[in-house]
C-alpha positions as a Markdown table, in Angstrom:
| # | Residue | x | y | z |
|---|---|---|---|---|
| 1 | Met | 0.3 | 0.1 | 0.1 |
| 2 | Ser | 1.0 | 3.5 | -0.7 |
| 3 | Asn | 1.8 | 6.4 | 1.6 |
| 4 | His | -1.1 | 7.9 | 0.0 |
| 5 | Glu | -3.7 | 5.6 | -0.4 |
| 6 | Asn | -2.4 | 5.1 | 3.6 |
| 7 | Thr | -3.3 | 8.7 | 4.5 |
| 8 | Ala | -6.3 | 8.7 | 2.8 |
| 9 | Arg | -7.6 | 5.5 | 4.5 |
| 10 | Leu | -6.7 | 6.5 | 8.0 |
| 11 | Leu | -8.3 | 10.3 | 7.1 |
| 12 | Pro | -11.5 | 10.6 | 9.9 |
| 13 | Asp | -14.3 | 11.8 | 8.3 |
| 14 | Val | -17.0 | 12.8 | 11.1 |
| 15 | Ala | -19.9 | 13.5 | 8.4 |
| 16 | Val | -21.1 | 9.9 | 8.2 |
| 17 | His | -21.9 | 9.8 | 12.2 |
| 18 | Ala | -25.4 | 10.2 | 12.4 |
| 19 | Gln | -26.9 | 12.4 | 15.3 |
| 20 | Pro | -30.1 | 11.1 | 16.4 |
| 21 | His | -30.8 | 14.1 | 18.5 |
| 22 | Leu | -30.5 | 16.6 | 15.8 |
| 23 | Ala | -32.4 | 14.4 | 13.1 |
| 24 | Gly | -34.6 | 15.9 | 10.5 |
| 25 | Ala | -34.5 | 16.3 | 6.9 |
| 26 | Leu | -33.6 | 19.8 | 4.8 |
| 27 | Asp | -35.0 | 21.5 | 1.8 |
| 28 | Trp | -31.3 | 22.3 | 0.4 |
| 29 | Val | -27.8 | 21.9 | 1.5 |
| 30 | Gly | -24.6 | 23.0 | -0.5 |
| 31 | Met | -22.7 | 25.9 | -1.6 |
| 32 | Ala | -23.0 | 29.3 | -2.3 |
| 33 | Asp | -20.8 | 31.8 | -4.4 |
| 34 | Ile | -18.6 | 29.1 | -5.7 |
| 35 | Gln | -16.1 | 31.2 | -8.2 |
| 36 | Val | -15.7 | 29.6 | -11.4 |
| 37 | Pro | -15.5 | 30.9 | -15.3 |
| 38 | Val | -18.1 | 29.6 | -17.7 |
| 39 | His | -18.8 | 30.3 | -21.2 |
| 40 | Phe | -21.9 | 32.1 | -22.6 |
| 41 | Asp | -23.4 | 32.9 | -25.8 |
| 42 | Ala | -26.2 | 35.4 | -25.5 |
| 43 | Gly | -27.9 | 34.5 | -28.7 |
| 44 | Asp | -25.3 | 36.2 | -31.0 |
| 45 | Gly | -23.0 | 33.3 | -31.7 |
| 46 | Asp | -20.0 | 35.3 | -29.7 |
| 47 | Thr | -19.2 | 33.1 | -27.1 |
| 48 | Gln | -17.8 | 35.0 | -23.8 |
| 49 | Arg | -15.9 | 33.8 | -20.8 |
| 50 | Thr | -16.6 | 35.6 | -17.8 |
| 51 | Ser | -15.8 | 35.0 | -14.1 |
| 52 | Ala | -19.2 | 34.1 | -12.5 |
| 53 | Lys | -20.8 | 33.1 | -9.0 |
| 54 | Val | -22.6 | 29.4 | -8.8 |
| 55 | Gly | -24.8 | 28.0 | -6.0 |
| 56 | Ala | -25.0 | 23.9 | -6.1 |
| 57 | Phe | -27.5 | 22.5 | -4.0 |
| 58 | Val | -29.6 | 19.5 | -3.2 |
| 59 | Asn | -32.4 | 18.4 | -0.8 |
| 60 | Leu | -30.9 | 15.9 | 2.4 |
| 61 | Arg | -34.4 | 13.8 | 2.7 |
| 62 | Arg | -32.5 | 11.6 | 5.1 |
| 63 | Pro | -33.1 | 12.5 | 8.3 |
| 64 | Asp | -30.6 | 10.1 | 10.0 |
| 65 | Lys | -27.8 | 11.1 | 7.8 |
| 66 | Arg | -25.8 | 13.7 | 8.8 |
| 67 | Gly | -24.8 | 15.9 | 6.0 |
| 68 | Ile | -23.8 | 15.5 | 2.2 |
| 69 | His | -21.1 | 15.2 | 0.0 |
| 70 | Met | -20.4 | 19.2 | -0.8 |
| 71 | Ser | -16.8 | 18.7 | -2.5 |
| 72 | Arg | -18.7 | 16.1 | -5.1 |
| 73 | Leu | -21.1 | 19.1 | -5.8 |
| 74 | Tyr | -17.7 | 21.5 | -6.2 |
| 75 | Leu | -16.3 | 19.5 | -8.3 |
| 76 | Gln | -18.9 | 18.9 | -10.6 |
| 77 | Val | -19.6 | 22.4 | -10.9 |
| 78 | Glu | -15.8 | 23.4 | -11.5 |
| 79 | Gln | -15.0 | 20.4 | -14.3 |
| 80 | Thr | -18.8 | 21.0 | -16.1 |
| 81 | Leu | -19.0 | 25.2 | -16.2 |
| 82 | Ser | -15.6 | 26.0 | -17.2 |
| 83 | Ser | -14.8 | 23.7 | -20.1 |
| 84 | Gln | -18.1 | 23.7 | -21.8 |
| 85 | Pro | -20.8 | 26.6 | -23.4 |
| 86 | Leu | -23.6 | 27.1 | -21.1 |
| 87 | Thr | -26.9 | 25.4 | -22.4 |
| 88 | Ala | -29.9 | 23.7 | -21.1 |
| 89 | Ala | -28.9 | 20.4 | -21.7 |
| 90 | Leu | -25.8 | 21.0 | -19.7 |
| 91 | Leu | -27.4 | 22.2 | -16.8 |
| 92 | Lys | -29.5 | 19.7 | -16.7 |
| 93 | Asn | -27.1 | 16.7 | -16.7 |
| 94 | Leu | -25.1 | 18.6 | -14.3 |
| 95 | Leu | -28.0 | 18.6 | -11.8 |
| 96 | Arg | -28.2 | 14.9 | -12.3 |
| 97 | Gly | -24.8 | 14.6 | -12.2 |
| 98 | Phe | -25.7 | 16.3 | -8.5 |
| 99 | Leu | -28.2 | 13.4 | -8.2 |
| 100 | Asp | -26.4 | 10.5 | -8.4 |
| 101 | Ser | -23.2 | 11.5 | -6.7 |
| 102 | His | -25.6 | 11.2 | -3.7 |
| 103 | Gly | -27.6 | 8.4 | -3.8 |
| 104 | Asp | -30.1 | 7.6 | -1.6 |
| 105 | Leu | -29.4 | 11.3 | 0.2 |
| 106 | Ser | -31.2 | 13.3 | -2.5 |
| 107 | Asp | -34.1 | 13.7 | -4.8 |
| 108 | Arg | -33.8 | 17.1 | -5.8 |
| 109 | Ala | -31.1 | 19.7 | -6.9 |
| 110 | Cys | -30.6 | 22.9 | -8.1 |
| 111 | Val | -28.0 | 25.4 | -9.2 |
| 112 | Ser | -27.6 | 28.9 | -9.9 |
| 113 | Ile | -25.1 | 31.2 | -12.1 |
| 114 | Lys | -24.9 | 34.9 | -12.0 |
| 115 | Phe | -22.2 | 36.8 | -14.0 |
| 116 | Asp | -22.4 | 40.0 | -15.8 |
| 117 | His | -22.5 | 39.8 | -19.7 |
| 118 | Leu | -21.0 | 42.9 | -22.3 |
| 119 | Val | -23.0 | 44.0 | -25.2 |
| 120 | Arg | -22.1 | 46.5 | -27.3 |
| 121 | Arg | -24.7 | 49.0 | -28.3 |
| 122 | Pro | -25.0 | 51.6 | -30.7 |
| 123 | Ala | -25.6 | 55.4 | -30.7 |
| 124 | Leu | -28.9 | 56.9 | -31.2 |
| 125 | Arg | -27.4 | 59.2 | -34.2 |
| 126 | Ser | -23.7 | 59.3 | -34.4 |
| 127 | Asn | -21.8 | 56.7 | -35.7 |
| 128 | Asn | -20.2 | 55.7 | -32.4 |
| 129 | Ser | -21.1 | 52.7 | -30.2 |
| 130 | Gly | -19.9 | 51.0 | -26.5 |
| 131 | Trp | -20.3 | 48.4 | -24.4 |
| 132 | Arg | -23.3 | 48.1 | -21.7 |
| 133 | Ser | -23.0 | 45.5 | -19.1 |
| 134 | Tyr | -26.2 | 43.6 | -18.3 |
| 135 | Pro | -26.6 | 41.5 | -14.9 |
| 136 | Val | -27.2 | 37.4 | -15.9 |
| 137 | Ser | -28.8 | 35.5 | -13.8 |
| 138 | Ile | -29.5 | 31.7 | -14.9 |
| 139 | Glu | -31.1 | 29.1 | -12.3 |
| 140 | Ala | -32.1 | 25.4 | -12.9 |
| 141 | Ser | -33.4 | 22.4 | -11.2 |
| 142 | Leu | -34.0 | 19.1 | -11.1 |
| 143 | Thr | -37.0 | 16.9 | -9.1 |
| 144 | Asn | -37.4 | 13.8 | -10.8 |
| 145 | Asp | -37.7 | 14.1 | -14.5 |
| 146 | Glu | -39.2 | 17.7 | -13.9 |
| 147 | Phe | -36.9 | 20.1 | -14.8 |
| 148 | Leu | -37.1 | 23.8 | -14.7 |
| 149 | Leu | -35.0 | 26.8 | -16.1 |
| 150 | Glu | -35.1 | 30.5 | -16.0 |
| 151 | Leu | -33.3 | 33.3 | -17.3 |
| 152 | Gly | -33.1 | 36.8 | -15.8 |
| 153 | Thr | -32.0 | 40.2 | -15.9 |
| 154 | Glu | -32.1 | 43.7 | -15.9 |
| 155 | Val | -32.7 | 46.7 | -18.2 |
| 156 | Val | -32.3 | 50.1 | -17.3 |
| 157 | Tyr | -33.4 | 53.2 | -18.6 |
| 158 | Ser | -35.1 | 56.9 | -18.6 |
| 159 | Ser | -38.5 | 57.4 | -17.6 |
| 160 | Thr | -40.2 | 60.8 | -18.0 |
| 161 | Cys | -43.3 | 61.0 | -15.6 |
| 162 | Pro | -46.4 | 62.2 | -17.3 |
| 163 | Ala | -48.2 | 64.2 | -15.1 |
| 164 | Ser | -44.8 | 66.4 | -14.4 |
| 165 | Ala | -44.9 | 67.0 | -18.0 |
| 166 | Ala | -48.3 | 68.2 | -18.2 |
| 167 | Leu | -48.1 | 70.6 | -14.8 |
| 168 | Ser | -44.8 | 71.9 | -17.2 |
| 169 | Arg | -47.1 | 72.5 | -20.2 |
| 170 | Gln | -49.2 | 74.4 | -18.3 |
| 171 | Leu | -46.5 | 76.7 | -16.2 |
| 172 | Ile | -45.3 | 77.3 | -20.2 |
| 173 | Gln | -48.7 | 78.3 | -21.4 |
| 174 | Asp | -48.8 | 80.9 | -18.6 |
| 175 | Gln | -46.1 | 82.2 | -19.0 |
| 176 | Phe | -46.7 | 82.4 | -22.9 |
| 177 | Ala | -49.5 | 84.2 | -22.2 |
| 178 | Arg | -47.5 | 86.9 | -19.6 |
| 179 | Asp | -45.0 | 87.2 | -22.4 |
| 180 | Phe | -47.5 | 87.9 | -25.5 |
| 181 | Ser | -50.4 | 90.3 | -25.0 |
| 182 | Ala | -53.7 | 88.4 | -26.2 |
| 183 | Asp | -54.4 | 91.9 | -28.2 |
| 184 | Val | -51.5 | 92.2 | -30.1 |
| 185 | Ser | -50.4 | 90.1 | -32.8 |
| 186 | Val | -47.9 | 87.2 | -33.0 |
| 187 | Asp | -45.1 | 87.4 | -35.0 |
| 188 | Arg | -44.0 | 83.9 | -35.9 |
| 189 | Ser | -40.1 | 85.0 | -35.3 |
| 190 | Ala | -40.5 | 86.0 | -31.6 |
| 191 | Val | -42.4 | 83.3 | -30.9 |
| 192 | Leu | -39.6 | 81.1 | -32.2 |
| 193 | Ala | -37.0 | 82.9 | -30.4 |
| 194 | Trp | -38.7 | 83.2 | -27.4 |
| 195 | Leu | -39.4 | 79.3 | -27.3 |
| 196 | Gly | -35.4 | 78.5 | -27.9 |
| 197 | Ser | -35.1 | 80.9 | -24.9 |
| 198 | Glu | -35.4 | 80.1 | -20.9 |
| 199 | Gln | -38.4 | 81.8 | -20.4 |
| 200 | Gly | -39.6 | 79.7 | -23.4 |
| 201 | Met | -38.9 | 76.7 | -20.9 |
| 202 | Val | -39.7 | 77.5 | -17.6 |
| 203 | Ala | -40.9 | 74.2 | -16.5 |
| 204 | Thr | -39.5 | 70.9 | -17.2 |
| 205 | Pro | -40.8 | 67.3 | -16.0 |
| 206 | His | -39.2 | 65.4 | -14.0 |
| 207 | Ala | -37.1 | 62.5 | -15.1 |
| 208 | Gln | -35.5 | 59.6 | -13.7 |
| 209 | Arg | -33.1 | 56.5 | -13.9 |
| 210 | Ser | -35.7 | 53.3 | -13.7 |
| 211 | Val | -34.9 | 49.1 | -13.9 |
| 212 | Ala | -36.7 | 46.6 | -15.1 |
| 213 | Cys | -35.8 | 43.6 | -13.5 |
| 214 | Leu | -37.1 | 40.5 | -15.9 |
| 215 | Arg | -37.2 | 36.3 | -15.2 |
| 216 | Val | -38.2 | 34.5 | -17.9 |
| 217 | Arg | -38.6 | 31.0 | -18.4 |
| 218 | Pro | -38.5 | 29.5 | -22.0 |
| 219 | Ser | -40.7 | 27.3 | -23.6 |
| 220 | His | -38.0 | 24.9 | -24.9 |
| 221 | Asp | -34.7 | 24.5 | -25.5 |
| 222 | Asn | -33.3 | 27.1 | -28.0 |
| 223 | Gly | -30.6 | 28.5 | -26.0 |
| 224 | Phe | -30.0 | 31.4 | -24.2 |
| 225 | Arg | -31.6 | 34.3 | -26.5 |
| 226 | Leu | -30.5 | 37.3 | -23.8 |
| 227 | Ile | -29.8 | 39.7 | -26.3 |
| 228 | Glu | -33.4 | 39.1 | -28.2 |
| 229 | Leu | -35.0 | 39.8 | -24.8 |
| 230 | Ile | -33.0 | 42.7 | -23.8 |
| 231 | Asp | -33.8 | 44.5 | -27.6 |
| 232 | Arg | -37.4 | 43.8 | -27.1 |
| 233 | Val | -38.0 | 45.0 | -23.7 |
| 234 | Glu | -35.9 | 47.9 | -24.6 |
| 235 | Gln | -37.6 | 48.6 | -27.6 |
| 236 | Ser | -41.0 | 48.5 | -26.4 |
| 237 | Leu | -39.5 | 51.4 | -23.5 |
| 238 | Gly | -38.1 | 53.4 | -26.2 |
| 239 | Thr | -35.5 | 55.3 | -23.8 |
| 240 | Pro | -33.0 | 52.5 | -23.1 |
| 241 | Val | -29.7 | 54.3 | -21.2 |
| 242 | Gln | -27.4 | 55.1 | -23.5 |
| 243 | Thr | -22.9 | 54.1 | -24.0 |
| 244 | Ala | -21.6 | 56.8 | -26.4 |
| 245 | Val | -23.4 | 60.6 | -26.3 |
| 246 | Lys | -22.3 | 63.1 | -28.5 |
| 247 | Arg | -24.6 | 66.7 | -28.8 |
| 248 | Glu | -26.8 | 65.0 | -31.8 |
| 249 | Asp | -26.9 | 61.5 | -29.6 |
| 250 | Glu | -28.8 | 63.7 | -26.0 |
| 251 | Gln | -31.0 | 65.6 | -28.4 |
| 252 | Ala | -32.3 | 62.2 | -29.7 |
| 253 | Phe | -32.7 | 60.9 | -26.4 |
| 254 | Ala | -34.1 | 64.0 | -25.1 |
| 255 | Leu | -36.6 | 63.4 | -27.7 |
| 256 | Ala | -37.1 | 60.0 | -27.0 |
| 257 | Asn | -38.1 | 60.6 | -23.3 |
| 258 | Gly | -40.4 | 63.4 | -24.8 |
| 259 | Gly | -42.6 | 60.6 | -26.9 |
| 260 | Asn | -42.2 | 58.0 | -24.3 |
| 261 | Leu | -43.8 | 60.0 | -21.3 |
| 262 | Met | -44.3 | 56.8 | -18.9 |
| 263 | Phe | -45.7 | 55.8 | -15.3 |
| 264 | Cys | -44.3 | 52.7 | -13.5 |
| 265 | Glu | -47.3 | 50.9 | -14.8 |
| 266 | Asp | -47.0 | 52.1 | -18.1 |
| 267 | Ala | -43.9 | 50.8 | -18.3 |
| 268 | Ala | -44.5 | 47.6 | -16.8 |
| 269 | Arg | -47.6 | 47.1 | -19.6 |
| 270 | Arg | -45.6 | 47.7 | -21.9 |
| 271 | Ile | -43.1 | 45.0 | -21.2 |
| 272 | Gln | -45.6 | 42.6 | -20.8 |
| 273 | Asn | -47.2 | 42.9 | -23.8 |
| 274 | Ala | -43.9 | 42.7 | -25.6 |
| 275 | Leu | -42.7 | 39.5 | -23.7 |
| 276 | Asp | -46.8 | 38.2 | -24.1 |
| 277 | Ala | -45.9 | 38.4 | -28.2 |
| 278 | Asp | -42.9 | 35.9 | -27.3 |
| 279 | Glu | -43.9 | 32.4 | -28.2 |
| 280 | Gly | -40.4 | 31.3 | -26.9 |
| 281 | Leu | -41.6 | 31.9 | -23.4 |
| 282 | Arg | -43.4 | 30.0 | -21.5 |
| 283 | Asp | -43.8 | 32.1 | -18.5 |
| 284 | Phe | -42.5 | 35.7 | -17.2 |
| 285 | His | -41.9 | 37.9 | -14.2 |
| 286 | Ile | -41.1 | 41.2 | -14.3 |
| 287 | Arg | -40.9 | 44.0 | -11.8 |
| 288 | Val | -39.8 | 47.5 | -12.8 |
| 289 | Glu | -38.5 | 50.8 | -10.2 |
| 290 | His | -38.8 | 54.3 | -11.0 |
| 291 | Gln | -36.0 | 55.7 | -9.1 |
| 292 | Glu | -38.2 | 59.2 | -8.6 |
| 293 | Ser | -36.3 | 62.3 | -8.2 |
| 294 | Leu | -39.4 | 64.0 | -7.2 |
| 295 | His | -39.9 | 62.0 | -3.7 |
| 296 | Pro | -37.1 | 59.5 | -2.2 |
| 297 | His | -39.4 | 56.4 | -2.1 |
| 298 | Asp | -39.8 | 54.5 | -5.4 |
| 299 | Ala | -42.6 | 54.0 | -7.5 |
| 300 | Val | -42.8 | 50.0 | -8.2 |
| 301 | Ala | -45.2 | 47.6 | -10.2 |
| 302 | Tyr | -44.9 | 43.8 | -11.6 |
| 303 | Ala | -46.5 | 42.1 | -14.1 |
| 304 | Ser | -46.3 | 38.1 | -15.0 |
| 305 | Lys | -47.9 | 36.2 | -17.8 |
| 306 | Gly | -50.5 | 34.6 | -15.8 |
| 307 | Val | -49.9 | 30.9 | -16.6 |
| 308 | Ala | -51.6 | 28.6 | -14.2 |
| 309 | Gly | -49.0 | 27.3 | -11.2 |
| 310 | Gly | -46.3 | 30.0 | -12.6 |
| 311 | Tyr | -45.2 | 33.5 | -10.9 |
| 312 | Gly | -47.2 | 35.1 | -8.0 |
| 313 | Ala | -46.9 | 39.0 | -8.4 |
| 314 | Val | -45.6 | 39.3 | -4.7 |
| 315 | Pro | -43.8 | 42.0 | -3.9 |
């Protein structure tokens, strides 16, 4: 017998010793924030390698067993995710490996993966472009043969308040009435000059950076269509935040905000309608948050597809 085999044989393993006074089944046992590289294709054919944090868990259904084999979960995560592109099939096989390595200890497994994905976005008017970082979360679970997969991300956009816009327009009208007497004919050039002056914009509506948090469940395995999802949501809102911005881009952004006034309810419904039209999604959950500039609390709305047994709109 080699020295290595002799040492391994003598290593103590206290996890095999049951503690009858602490017996009980556990919902989930495992590890969070495992650091590992992943390979991810967002749907454009460009597979990016990035650093991820992974959670790996199984249930412990045997009340007489003290613990699970965490090192087995870790090694499977490291060997699988660091060497192959992420796919639904890969994650299902990984979860099946979790259960196979735990014999009669577990009958449920789950994995969560979080990382950021860079997408190049064009400017609104100029010929420039820049990178946007989108957070990605992937969660998968396996119970017997029931496999569930979820993709999550966030879209940041600008929201201009419709009520504030209406109040601002009223103040501009009032200022116009004061500056131009009703009994004097109005000169077009004078009005144009007034509109381009500070007097012509005595009030502006408030706008704020806003966030749409998305969770979707694909209806079938056709890859992680992250960019398609982002494009669909950003187009429905009309005012996603920009990267490279020249003056012509900023002016175009101001125009987009003026043409897309929205309360948080409006934003949630826009996204809801856009995702309802996507036949590739079995279900989805939306949370929009308008981080108000008017007051210190935020305006929030939730929406979902509403399928039976799907997401509940619980804050």
